[in-house]
FIGUMI-945906 format. One line per 2 residues: for each residue x, y negated, z negated of N, C-alpha, C. Coordinates in nm, 2 decimals. Atoms other than C-alpha are relative to their C-alpha. Layout:
BEGIN
X:Y:Z:X:Y:Z:X:Y:Z; ...
This chain:
BEGIN
0.14:-0.01:0.03:4.67:-3.78:-1.95:-0.07:0.08:0.11; 0.08:-0.08:-0.10:4.45:-3.52:-1.77:-0.15:-0.03:-0.02
0.15:0.02:0.00:4.09:-3.55:-1.67:-0.06:0.13:0.03; 0.08:-0.12:-0.03:3.84:-3.27:-1.69:-0.12:-0.05:0.07
0.11:0.04:-0.08:3.59:-3.30:-1.42:-0.10:0.12:0.02; 0.10:-0.11:-0.02:3.27:-3.11:-1.36:-0.06:-0.02:0.14
0.05:0.01:-0.13:3.11:-3.04:-1.02:-0.11:-0.10:0.00; 0.10:0.10:-0.01:2.89:-3.32:-0.90:-0.14:0.06:0.01
0.13:-0.08:-0.02:2.62:-3.07:-0.80:0.03:0.14:-0.04; -0.03:-0.14:0.04:2.65:-2.76:-1.01:-0.09:0.10:0.07
0.08:-0.11:-0.07:2.54:-2.43:-0.86:-0.12:0.03:-0.08; 0.13:-0.04:0.08:2.18:-2.33:-0.95:0.03:0.13:-0.07
-0.02:-0.13:0.08:2.16:-2.05:-1.21:-0.04:0.12:0.09; 0.03:-0.12:-0.07:2.16:-1.70:-1.08:-0.12:0.07:-0.07
0.12:-0.05:0.06:1.81:-1.56:-1.13:0.00:0.15:-0.01; 0.01:-0.15:0.01:1.75:-1.21:-1.26:-0.10:0.06:0.09
0.09:-0.07:-0.09:1.59:-0.97:-1.02:-0.04:0.13:-0.05; 0.04:-0.13:0.05:1.39:-0.66:-1.09:0.02:0.11:0.11
-0.02:-0.12:-0.09:1.45:-0.31:-0.95:-0.08:0.11:-0.07; 0.08:-0.11:0.05:1.21:-0.02:-0.99:0.01:0.12:0.09
-0.02:-0.12:-0.08:1.25:0.34:-0.88:-0.09:0.12:-0.06; 0.07:-0.12:0.05:1.02:0.65:-0.90:0.02:0.11:0.10
-0.02:-0.13:-0.08:1.09:1.00:-0.77:-0.09:0.11:-0.07; 0.09:-0.10:0.05:0.81:1.25:-0.83:-0.02:0.11:0.09
0.02:-0.11:-0.08:0.77:1.60:-0.71:-0.11:0.09:-0.06; 0.12:-0.09:0.04:0.47:1.85:-0.72:0.02:0.14:0.06
0.00:-0.13:-0.05:0.44:2.22:-0.69:-0.14:0.07:-0.03; 0.13:-0.07:0.03:0.14:2.46:-0.67:0.03:0.14:-0.05
-0.02:-0.14:0.06:0.12:2.77:-0.89:-0.14:0.05:-0.02; 0.13:-0.06:0.01:-0.17:3.00:-0.86:-0.12:-0.09:0.04
0.10:0.09:-0.06:-0.36:2.74:-0.66:-0.02:-0.13:-0.08; 0.01:0.12:0.09:-0.31:2.47:-0.93:0.12:-0.09:0.02
-0.12:0.09:-0.02:-0.09:2.16:-0.86:0.05:-0.05:-0.13; -0.07:0.05:0.11:0.16:2.06:-1.12:0.10:-0.11:0.03
-0.11:0.09:-0.02:0.40:1.77:-1.16:0.12:0.07:-0.04; -0.11:-0.08:0.03:0.73:1.95:-1.14:0.13:-0.08:-0.03
-0.12:0.09:0.03:0.98:1.65:-1.16:-0.04:-0.14:0.01; 0.03:0.14:0.00:0.97:1.29:-1.24:0.13:-0.08:-0.05
-0.10:0.09:0.04:1.24:1.02:-1.25:-0.05:-0.14:0.02; 0.04:0.14:-0.01:1.16:0.66:-1.33:0.11:-0.09:-0.06
-0.10:0.09:0.04:1.39:0.37:-1.36:-0.04:-0.15:0.02; 0.03:0.14:-0.02:1.38:-0.01:-1.40:-0.14:-0.04:-0.04
0.13:0.05:0.03:1.05:-0.18:-1.38:-0.11:0.09:0.05; 0.10:-0.09:-0.05:0.87:0.12:-1.22:-0.03:0.11:-0.10
0.04:-0.10:0.09:0.67:0.36:-1.43:-0.11:0.08:0.07; 0.10:-0.08:-0.06:0.44:0.65:-1.34:-0.07:0.08:-0.11
0.08:-0.08:0.09:0.16:0.82:-1.53:-0.07:0.11:0.07; 0.07:-0.12:-0.07:0.04:1.17:-1.44:-0.12:0.03:-0.08
0.13:-0.03:0.06:-0.33:1.24:-1.50:-0.05:0.13:0.06; 0.06:-0.12:-0.06:-0.54:1.55:-1.44:-0.05:-0.03:0.14
0.05:0.02:-0.14:-0.64:1.60:-1.08:0.07:0.08:0.10; -0.08:0.10:0.07:-0.36:1.57:-1.03:0.00:-0.14:0.06
0.00:0.14:-0.04:-0.34:1.19:-1.01:0.12:-0.07:-0.05; -0.12:0.07:0.04:-0.02:0.99:-1.02:-0.03:-0.15:0.01
0.03:0.15:0.01:-0.07:0.62:-1.13:0.14:-0.07:-0.01; -0.12:0.07:0.00:0.22:0.39:-1.05:-0.01:-0.14:-0.05
0.01:0.13:0.06:0.29:0.07:-1.25:0.13:-0.07:0.02; -0.11:0.09:-0.01:0.52:-0.22:-1.20:0.00:-0.09:-0.12
0.00:0.07:0.13:0.61:-0.35:-1.55:0.05:-0.15:0.01; -0.04:0.14:-0.02:0.76:-0.67:-1.41:-0.11:-0.10:0.03
0.12:0.08:-0.03:0.41:-0.80:-1.33:-0.01:-0.06:0.14; 0.01:0.05:-0.13:0.48:-0.87:-0.97:0.13:0.00:0.07
-0.12:0.00:-0.08:0.74:-0.91:-0.70:0.03:-0.14:0.06; -0.03:0.12:-0.07:0.93:-1.20:-0.56:0.13:0.02:0.07
-0.12:-0.01:-0.08:1.24:-1.27:-0.34:0.11:0.07:-0.08; -0.11:-0.07:0.06:1.52:-1.03:-0.42:-0.03:0.12:-0.08
0.04:-0.12:0.07:1.32:-0.77:-0.61:-0.01:0.12:0.09; 0.00:-0.12:-0.08:1.33:-0.41:-0.50:-0.08:0.11:-0.07
0.07:-0.12:0.05:1.10:-0.11:-0.54:0.01:0.11:0.09; -0.02:-0.12:-0.07:1.16:0.24:-0.43:-0.09:0.11:-0.06
0.09:-0.11:0.05:0.90:0.52:-0.45:0.02:0.12:0.09; -0.02:-0.12:-0.07:0.97:0.88:-0.34:-0.09:0.11:-0.06
0.09:-0.11:0.05:0.70:1.15:-0.36:0.02:0.12:0.09; -0.02:-0.13:-0.07:0.75:1.52:-0.26:-0.11:0.09:-0.04
0.11:-0.10:0.02:0.45:1.75:-0.23:0.04:0.13:0.06; -0.03:-0.13:-0.05:0.53:2.12:-0.21:-0.12:0.06:0.07
0.10:-0.07:-0.08:0.33:2.37:-0.01:-0.12:0.02:-0.08; 0.13:-0.02:0.06:-0.04:2.39:-0.09:-0.04:-0.09:-0.11
0.04:0.09:0.10:-0.05:2.10:-0.33:-0.10:-0.10:0.04; 0.10:0.10:-0.03:-0.32:1.84:-0.36:0.02:-0.11:-0.10
-0.04:0.11:0.09:-0.22:1.50:-0.50:-0.07:-0.13:0.05; 0.04:0.14:-0.03:-0.38:1.15:-0.52:0.09:-0.09:-0.08
-0.09:0.09:0.06:-0.14:0.87:-0.59:-0.06:-0.14:0.02; 0.06:0.13:-0.01:-0.25:0.51:-0.66:0.09:-0.09:-0.09
-0.06:0.10:0.09:-0.14:0.19:-0.85:-0.09:-0.04:-0.11; 0.08:0.03:0.12:-0.25:0.08:-1.19:-0.09:-0.12:0.02
0.08:0.12:-0.03:-0.37:-0.26:-1.06:0.05:-0.05:0.13; -0.05:0.06:-0.13:-0.32:-0.49:-0.76:0.14:-0.05:-0.02
-0.14:0.05:0.00:0.04:-0.57:-0.68:0.00:-0.15:0.05; 0.00:0.14:-0.04:0.12:-0.94:-0.66:0.14:-0.04:0.05
-0.13:0.05:-0.06:0.39:-1.10:-0.44:0.00:-0.15:-0.01; 0.00:0.14:0.03:0.48:-1.44:-0.57:0.09:-0.08:0.09
-0.09:0.10:-0.07:0.65:-1.75:-0.42:0.14:0.05:-0.01; -0.14:-0.04:0.01:1.00:-1.66:-0.33:0.10:-0.12:-0.02
-0.11:0.10:0.02:1.30:-1.86:-0.46:0.11:0.01:0.10; -0.10:-0.03:-0.10:1.50:-1.72:-0.18:0.01:0.15:0.03
0.00:-0.14:-0.04:1.52:-1.39:0.02:-0.14:0.06:0.00; 0.13:-0.06:0.00:1.24:-1.14:0.03:0.00:0.12:-0.09
0.01:-0.12:0.07:1.11:-0.86:-0.18:0.00:0.12:0.09; -0.02:-0.12:-0.08:1.19:-0.51:-0.05:-0.08:0.12:-0.07
0.08:-0.11:0.05:0.94:-0.22:-0.10:0.02:0.12:0.10; -0.02:-0.12:-0.09:1.03:0.13:0.03:-0.07:0.11:-0.06
0.07:-0.11:0.04:0.80:0.42:0.01:0.02:0.12:0.09; -0.03:-0.12:-0.08:0.90:0.77:0.13:-0.08:0.12:-0.06
0.08:-0.11:0.05:0.65:1.06:0.10:0.01:0.12:0.09; -0.01:-0.12:-0.08:0.69:1.42:0.21:-0.11:0.09:-0.04
0.11:-0.09:0.02:0.39:1.65:0.24:0.02:0.13:0.06; -0.04:-0.13:-0.05:0.46:2.02:0.26:-0.12:0.08:0.07
0.09:-0.09:-0.07:0.28:2.31:0.43:-0.13:0.01:-0.07; 0.14:-0.01:0.06:-0.10:2.31:0.37:-0.03:-0.10:-0.11
0.03:0.09:0.10:-0.07:2.02:0.13:-0.08:-0.12:0.05; 0.07:0.12:-0.03:-0.27:1.70:0.11:0.04:-0.11:-0.09
-0.03:0.11:0.08:-0.17:1.36:-0.01:-0.11:-0.11:0.03; 0.08:0.12:-0.01:-0.42:1.07:-0.07:0.08:-0.11:-0.07
-0.08:0.12:0.05:-0.21:0.75:-0.10:-0.10:-0.12:0.00; 0.10:0.10:0.01:-0.46:0.49:-0.23:0.04:-0.10:-0.10
-0.03:0.11:0.09:-0.29:0.20:-0.38:-0.11:-0.11:0.00; 0.09:0.12:0.01:-0.49:-0.10:-0.50:0.06:-0.11:0.08
-0.03:0.10:-0.09:-0.47:-0.43:-0.32:0.14:-0.06:-0.03; -0.12:0.08:0.01:-0.15:-0.63:-0.25:-0.05:-0.15:0.02
0.04:0.14:0.00:-0.21:-1.00:-0.33:0.12:-0.09:0.04; -0.11:0.09:-0.04:0.01:-1.25:-0.14:-0.03:-0.14:-0.05
0.01:0.14:0.04:0.08:-1.60:-0.29:0.07:-0.09:0.10; -0.06:0.09:-0.09:0.18:-1.91:-0.10:0.15:0.00:-0.01
-0.14:0.00:-0.02:0.54:-1.90:0.03:0.06:0.13:-0.06; -0.06:-0.13:0.03:0.58:-1.53:-0.06:0.07:0.06:0.12
-0.08:-0.07:-0.10:0.82:-1.31:0.13:0.02:0.14:-0.04; -0.02:-0.14:0.03:0.82:-0.94:0.14:0.01:0.09:0.12
0.00:-0.10:-0.11:0.90:-0.64:0.36:-0.03:0.14:-0.06; 0.04:-0.13:0.05:0.73:-0.31:0.29:0.01:0.11:0.11
-0.01:-0.11:-0.10:0.82:0.01:0.47:-0.05:0.13:-0.07; 0.06:-0.13:0.05:0.61:0.33:0.42:0.02:0.11:0.11
-0.01:-0.11:-0.09:0.70:0.66:0.58:-0.06:0.12:-0.07; 0.07:-0.12:0.05:0.48:0.97:0.53:0.03:0.11:0.10
-0.04:-0.11:-0.09:0.63:1.29:0.67:-0.08:0.12:-0.03; 0.10:-0.12:0.02:0.38:1.58:0.72:0.06:0.12:0.06
-0.02:-0.14:-0.06:0.44:1.95:0.77:-0.11:0.02:0.11; 0.10:-0.02:-0.11:0.26:2.09:1.08:-0.14:0.01:-0.04
0.14:-0.02:0.03:-0.06:2.18:0.89:-0.03:-0.08:-0.13; 0.03:0.09:0.12:-0.04:1.91:0.61:-0.10:-0.11:0.05
0.09:0.11:-0.03:-0.29:1.62:0.59:0.02:-0.11:-0.10; -0.01:0.11:0.10:-0.30:1.28:0.43:-0.11:-0.11:0.03
0.09:0.12:-0.01:-0.53:0.98:0.37:0.08:-0.12:-0.06; -0.08:0.12:0.05:-0.36:0.64:0.34:-0.08:-0.12:0.02
0.07:0.13:-0.01:-0.51:0.30:0.27:0.08:-0.11:-0.06; -0.07:0.12:0.05:-0.36:-0.04:0.23:-0.09:-0.12:0.02
0.08:0.12:-0.01:-0.54:-0.37:0.16:0.09:-0.12:-0.04; -0.07:0.13:0.03:-0.39:-0.72:0.16:-0.09:-0.11:-0.02
0.08:0.12:0.03:-0.54:-1.02:0.00:0.08:-0.13:0.01; -0.07:0.13:-0.02:-0.43:-1.37:0.11:-0.04:-0.10:-0.10
0.03:0.09:0.11:-0.43:-1.57:-0.21:-0.11:0.05:-0.09; 0.10:-0.03:0.09:-0.67:-1.56:-0.50:-0.13:-0.06:0.05
0.12:0.06:-0.07:-1.00:-1.60:-0.31:-0.10:-0.05:-0.10; 0.09:0.05:0.10:-1.20:-1.65:-0.63:0.03:-0.14:-0.05
-0.05:0.13:0.04:-0.99:-1.96:-0.70:0.00:-0.10:0.12; 0.01:0.08:-0.12:-1.04:-2.09:-0.34:0.13:-0.03:0.06
-0.13:0.02:-0.06:-0.67:-2.06:-0.25:-0.01:0.04:0.15; -0.01:-0.03:-0.14:-0.60:-2.08:0.12:0.15:-0.01:0.04
-0.14:0.00:-0.03:-0.25:-1.98:0.23:0.03:-0.06:0.13; -0.04:0.06:-0.13:-0.06:-2.16:0.50:0.14:0.05:0.04
-0.14:-0.04:-0.03:0.30:-2.01:0.47:0.03:0.12:-0.08; -0.05:-0.12:0.06:0.39:-1.65:0.40:0.08:0.07:0.10
-0.07:-0.09:-0.08:0.62:-1.39:0.54:-0.02:0.14:-0.05; 0.03:-0.14:0.05:0.49:-1.03:0.50:0.00:0.09:0.12
-0.01:-0.11:-0.10:0.60:-0.74:0.71:-0.03:0.13:-0.06; 0.04:-0.13:0.06:0.43:-0.41:0.65:0.00:0.10:0.12
-0.02:-0.10:-0.10:0.53:-0.10:0.85:-0.04:0.14:-0.06; 0.04:-0.14:0.04:0.36:0.24:0.81:0.02:0.10:0.11
-0.04:-0.10:-0.10:0.51:0.53:1.00:-0.04:0.14:-0.06; 0.04:-0.14:0.04:0.35:0.88:0.99:0.07:0.10:0.10
-0.06:-0.10:-0.09:0.54:1.18:1.13:-0.05:0.14:-0.04; 0.04:-0.14:0.02:0.45:1.54:1.17:0.11:0.09:0.06
-0.11:-0.09:-0.04:0.72:1.81:1.19:0.11:-0.08:0.06; -0.11:0.08:-0.04:0.97:1.53:1.23:-0.03:-0.09:0.12
0.03:0.08:-0.12:0.79:1.36:1.53:-0.10:-0.11:-0.04; 0.10:0.11:0.03:0.61:1.02:1.50:-0.13:0.03:0.06
0.13:-0.02:-0.06:0.24:1.06:1.54:-0.09:-0.13:-0.02; 0.08:0.12:0.01:0.11:0.72:1.42:0.09:-0.11:-0.07
-0.08:0.12:0.05:0.26:0.37:1.35:-0.09:-0.11:-0.02; 0.08:0.12:0.03:0.09:0.08:1.18:0.08:-0.12:-0.04
-0.08:0.11:0.03:0.29:-0.24:1.20:-0.09:-0.13:-0.02; 0.07:0.13:0.02:0.17:-0.58:1.07:0.10:-0.10:-0.05
-0.09:0.11:0.04:0.35:-0.91:1.04:-0.09:-0.13:-0.02; 0.07:0.12:0.03:0.18:-1.20:0.86:0.09:-0.11:-0.02
-0.08:0.13:0.02:0.33:-1.55:0.90:-0.10:-0.12:0.02; 0.08:0.13:-0.01:0.21:-1.91:0.93:-0.09:0.00:0.12
0.08:0.00:-0.12:0.09:-1.85:1.29:-0.12:0.09:-0.02; 0.11:-0.09:0.01:-0.12:-1.55:1.20:-0.11:-0.05:-0.10
0.09:0.05:0.10:-0.28:-1.73:0.91:-0.10:-0.10:0.05; 0.09:0.11:-0.05:-0.45:-1.99:1.13:-0.14:0.05:0.02
0.14:-0.03:-0.01:-0.82:-2.00:1.14:-0.04:-0.02:0.15; 0.03:0.00:-0.15:-0.84:-1.93:1.52:-0.02:0.14:0.05
0.02:-0.14:-0.05:-0.94:-1.64:1.74:0.13:0.07:0.02; -0.13:-0.06:-0.02:-0.57:-1.58:1.80:0.07:0.03:-0.13
-0.04:-0.03:0.14:-0.51:-1.58:1.42:-0.09:0.10:-0.07; 0.09:-0.09:0.08:-0.71:-1.42:1.15:-0.15:-0.05:0.00
0.14:0.04:-0.02:-1.03:-1.62:1.24:-0.07:-0.02:-0.14; 0.07:0.02:0.13:-1.09:-1.71:0.87:0.01:0.11:-0.10
-0.01:-0.12:0.09:-1.03:-1.36:0.73:0.10:-0.03:-0.11; -0.09:0.01:0.11:-0.86:-1.36:0.39:0.03:0.14:-0.06
-0.02:-0.14:0.05:-0.87:-0.98:0.32:0.01:0.09:0.12; -0.02:-0.10:-0.10:-0.74:-0.71:0.55:0.03:0.14:-0.05
-0.02:-0.13:0.05:-0.75:-0.34:0.51:0.01:0.10:0.12; -0.02:-0.10:-0.11:-0.63:-0.04:0.72:0.01:0.14:-0.07
0.00:-0.14:0.05:-0.71:0.33:0.65:0.03:0.10:0.11; -0.04:-0.11:-0.10:-0.56:0.63:0.83:-0.02:0.13:-0.07
0.02:-0.14:0.04:-0.67:0.99:0.80:0.07:0.09:0.10; -0.07:-0.09:-0.10:-0.44:1.25:0.96:-0.02:0.14:-0.05
0.02:-0.14:0.03:-0.52:1.62:0.97:-0.09:0.06:0.10; 0.08:-0.07:-0.10:-0.69:1.89:1.17:-0.14:-0.04:-0.01
0.14:0.04:0.00:-1.03:1.77:1.27:-0.04:-0.14:-0.06; 0.02:0.13:0.06:-0.99:1.42:1.12:-0.10:-0.08:0.08
0.08:0.08:-0.08:-1.16:1.27:1.42:-0.15:0.04:-0.01; 0.14:-0.04:0.01:-1.48:1.46:1.34:-0.08:-0.08:-0.10
0.07:0.09:0.10:-1.56:1.21:1.06:-0.04:-0.13:0.06; 0.02:0.13:-0.06:-1.60:0.93:1.31:-0.15:-0.04:-0.01
0.14:0.03:0.01:-1.98:0.95:1.30:-0.04:-0.05:-0.14; 0.03:0.05:0.14:-2.03:0.93:0.92:0.07:-0.13:-0.04
-0.07:0.13:0.03:-1.76:0.66:0.90:-0.06:-0.12:0.06; 0.06:0.12:-0.07:-1.92:0.43:1.15:-0.14:-0.03:-0.06
0.13:0.03:0.07:-2.26:0.48:0.98:0.02:-0.07:-0.13; -0.02:0.06:0.13:-2.10:0.37:0.65:0.05:-0.14:0.01
-0.05:0.13:-0.02:-1.96:0.05:0.80:-0.11:-0.10:0.01; 0.12:0.09:0.00:-2.26:-0.17:0.70:0.00:-0.10:-0.10
-0.01:0.11:0.10:-2.14:-0.41:0.43:-0.01:-0.14:0.06; 0.01:0.14:-0.05:-2.26:-0.77:0.49:0.13:-0.07:-0.03
-0.12:0.08:0.02:-1.97:-1.00:0.54:0.13:0.06:0.03; -0.12:-0.08:-0.03:-1.72:-0.73:0.64:-0.01:0.04:0.15
-0.01:-0.05:-0.14:-1.61:-0.67:1.00:0.08:0.13:-0.01; -0.07:-0.13:0.00:-1.50:-0.31:1.06:-0.01:0.07:0.13
0.01:-0.09:-0.12:-1.42:-0.07:1.34:0.08:0.12:-0.03; -0.06:-0.13:0.03:-1.32:0.29:1.35:0.02:0.07:0.14
-0.03:-0.08:-0.11:-1.16:0.52:1.61:0.06:0.13:-0.04; -0.05:-0.13:0.03:-1.08:0.89:1.61:0.04:0.08:0.12
-0.05:-0.08:-0.11:-0.88:1.12:1.83:0.12:0.08:-0.04; -0.12:-0.08:0.02:-0.62:1.40:1.83:0.04:0.01:-0.14
-0.04:-0.03:0.14:-0.63:1.48:1.46:0.03:-0.13:-0.08; -0.02:0.12:0.08:-0.64:1.12:1.34:-0.13:-0.09:0.00
0.11:0.10:0.01:-0.90:0.86:1.22:0.06:-0.13:-0.05; -0.05:0.13:0.04:-0.82:0.49:1.20:-0.11:-0.09:-0.02
0.11:0.10:0.03:-1.04:0.23:1.03:0.07:-0.13:-0.04; -0.05:0.13:0.04:-0.97:-0.14:1.01:-0.11:-0.09:-0.05
0.10:0.09:0.05:-1.16:-0.39:0.80:0.06:-0.14:-0.03; -0.04:0.14:0.03:-1.15:-0.77:0.75:-0.12:-0.07:-0.05
0.11:0.08:0.07:-1.35:-1.02:0.54:0.06:-0.13:-0.05; -0.05:0.12:0.07:-1.33:-1.36:0.39:0.01:0.01:-0.15
0.00:-0.02:0.14:-1.38:-1.23:0.04:0.03:0.14:-0.04; -0.04:-0.14:0.03:-1.24:-0.93:-0.14:-0.11:0.09:-0.05
0.10:-0.09:0.06:-1.55:-0.80:-0.32:-0.08:0.07:0.10; 0.08:-0.07:-0.10:-1.76:-0.72:-0.02:0.09:0.11:0.07
-0.09:-0.10:-0.06:-1.45:-0.55:0.14:0.03:0.12:-0.09; -0.02:-0.11:0.09:-1.38:-0.35:-0.17:-0.12:0.09:-0.01
0.12:-0.08:0.00:-1.74:-0.23:-0.18:0.00:0.09:0.12; 0.00:-0.07:-0.12:-1.71:-0.13:0.18:0.10:0.11:0.00
-0.11:-0.09:0.00:-1.38:0.04:0.13:-0.04:0.12:-0.09; 0.04:-0.11:0.09:-1.52:0.25:-0.17:-0.09:0.09:0.07
0.09:-0.08:-0.07:-1.80:0.37:0.05:0.07:0.08:0.11; -0.08:-0.07:-0.10:-1.56:0.46:0.33:0.08:0.11:-0.06
-0.09:-0.10:0.06:-1.32:0.65:0.10:-0.09:0.11:-0.05; 0.09:-0.11:0.05:-1.62:0.84:-0.05:-0.03:0.09:0.12
0.02:-0.09:-0.11:-1.69:0.97:0.30:0.12:0.08:0.04; -0.12:-0.07:-0.05:-1.33:1.07:0.37:0.06:0.09:-0.11
-0.06:-0.08:0.10:-1.26:1.23:0.03:-0.10:0.10:-0.06; 0.10:-0.09:0.07:-1.41:1.54:-0.13:-0.01:-0.02:-0.15
0.00:0.03:0.15:-1.33:1.41:-0.48:-0.02:-0.14:-0.03; 0.02:0.14:0.03:-1.40:1.09:-0.67:0.12:-0.08:0.02
-0.11:0.10:-0.01:-1.19:0.78:-0.64:0.09:0.00:-0.12; -0.08:0.01:0.12:-0.90:0.73:-0.88:-0.06:-0.07:-0.11
0.06:0.06:0.12:-1.00:0.64:-1.23:0.03:-0.15:-0.01; -0.03:0.14:0.01:-0.82:0.31:-1.22:-0.07:-0.09:0.09
0.07:0.08:-0.09:-1.02:0.19:-0.93:-0.13:-0.05:-0.06; 0.12:0.03:0.06:-1.32:0.17:-1.16:0.02:-0.08:-0.14
-0.03:0.06:0.13:-1.14:0.01:-1.46:-0.01:-0.15:0.01
């Protein structure tokens, strides 16, 4: 007589993870920028609009531990491109591991990239690592903005445990010219002067290009939204602005005014939807 036995503690089910990839390239012909190539796979999708404007979507509805997203943009010489996201990206509680987001952008001779994604919303016990690298040709320029919201502020959520590493590296002709690292964890979330001092929304904007520092006067004059703390510095072909607030709406209003100063064209359409 044989006995069939089952494990006393069966292994937990293996959860399905999402993967998304976008590779888009642009060329200029007779002074007009065209989308010349597009590959999209998995949960990542891209929509090309006049402008040109590239809108990136994550059809999985958000990210969690083990998910991966890869975005590659290549701008040819003389192109002008604005890239954004269709809505705020959400990073949910992780069942194990961390979400990995990789963004690589190459900006050719005389080209300009405005990388203006909408907010990233972190949930309690979320874990993610985002790496952004923007490589500029000697006379290329870019405007980059990232905003992080700690929980759904309208619902009164207060986070106490997250792990979010965000690294933005900018290079020109292969040499690093600016690095923006951020690591949010339980210690950083504390409502103390050494932590975030009660801030629940953080935003960082970087403008790189010849004469970028000349905008420091108009930018500082525009930093006047009640409830938002902001500071700006400019030097050596770069302008850096950092904002923080307890609520998203004042900061978003402030950010829209700031980007209006730094951009010759209107904000992406999805920012107003």
